[in-house]
N, C-alpha and C positions, 0 to 999 in steps of 0.2 A: 350512171347506173349507182342505185343505191348500196351501199355497205352492209354488209349483216349486222344488226344491232347486238346480238349474242356473241360476245368475244371472250376469249380466254383471258382471265385474269389471275393477280396475285393473293386475292383475297383467302384467308384462310379455310381449307377444307374442313379441319378439324374443328374450327368454332361452330361452321354451318351445320355439319353432320351433328354436333352434340346439341345444337338448338332446338333439332327436330322434334317435333310431337307427334301423337303420343309415343310415348316409350316404345309398342309394339314398333311403330314405323322407323323408328331411330335405330331399333337393334337390326331391322332388316336393312336400313341404309348402310349400317355399317357392312353387315354383311355382305351386301354386294359391292362396297368398294373395296373390299378384300377380295374377294371373288375377280372381280375385273381387272384389277392391280395384277394379280397373277397370272391371270389369261393373256392380258397384253402386254406386260413386262414393263407397262409405263406406270409412271408416279399421278395420282388423279390432281386436276386441277379444277377451279371452279370457273364456269363458262357463266357469263351472266350472274345474276345472283342466286339461281337456285338448280344451275345443272352441272353435275360430277362429271366429266369427261376425262377420259383416258387416250392419250398421245394424238394423233393429227393425221389428216390427211388434206391431199388440195383435189378441190373438186372444178371443174370446169362444164359447164353446160351448153348447149348450142346455142342458146340466145348470147353466150360472149361472159355471162355472170362467171365468176370466180373467186375462189376464197378458201379458208382451211375450215375445217371443222373436226371433232373428235371422231377416233374410230368407234367407240362404244361409250356408253354413260347412261347416267340414270337422274331422277330426280325424285326425292320421295314429297309428292304433292299431298296434300291433304284428301281427296278423293282416292287416289291410288299411289302406288309407286310406276313412276313411268319409265322404262327400259328401253334406251335407244338401240335399235339392232339397224344399221345404218345402210346395212344390206339389203333389208325388207325381208319378206318373208314367201315369196313366191318360189324361192330354192329349196326351202324348207320345209314341204307340205309335212313328210314322215317325222320331222322333230315336231312339229306344231300338233300332232294330233296325238302324240303323247306326253305333251308338256303339261296339262291340268286346266284349270279355270283361269282364264284369260280374256281380255279385249285385245282388237290392235286398231291401229291406225296405219299409216303409210309406211311408216319405218319405227313407229311405240309400239312398244308393249306394256298394255295395262294390268297390273296385277293388284288385288285387294293386299295379300301377305304373301310372304314367299313360302309358309307353308301350304299354299294354295296349288302349288306347280312342283314339277319333280325336279329337284334342283340339278341332277345328274344330265337330264335333258338341257336345260337351262346351261349349263356348262358347253355343252356341246352346241348347243346355239349360237351362244356368244364369240366361241372360238372359231366356229366356220364363218361369221360375220365379219369378224376381225380381219381374217385371212383374205377374204373375198376383197373387202375394202382396202387392205394392203397392196394386193394386186392391182385395183383401180387405181391408188394413189401410183405407184409405178409408172404405170400406163401414162397418168395425166402429168406426169412429171416428165416425160421422154423416153422413160425406160421401157426395154422388153418384157 
């Protein structure tokens, strides 16, 4: 079974975020970094070359594939900010209706600028997702 190619590493989050262009994307990235750190209580770590992740959880699929991944994270990509809401969005219809202008993938929230969304709603969404992932992590590690 193949290992996950994107792994947590010791590269500098500060250097990575300071190099983000354009400036508005860099400012949004730093704001997200501070927000996610405060909501997770975890320090930021670089995963791969371009994802800033916070905390980790153990996953195990029915296929037998298992590993570690971050509880929440983001990547300041050229096209948009990608926020990783690992619990997905199906549990949060009420929040998504109030969030603002965005697109989604399976567990990715794509935002052009933070000013396009309601930050209070974003805080609630991240907090709820992290809580859900911590429960899943506890279950996957054999806890109740």
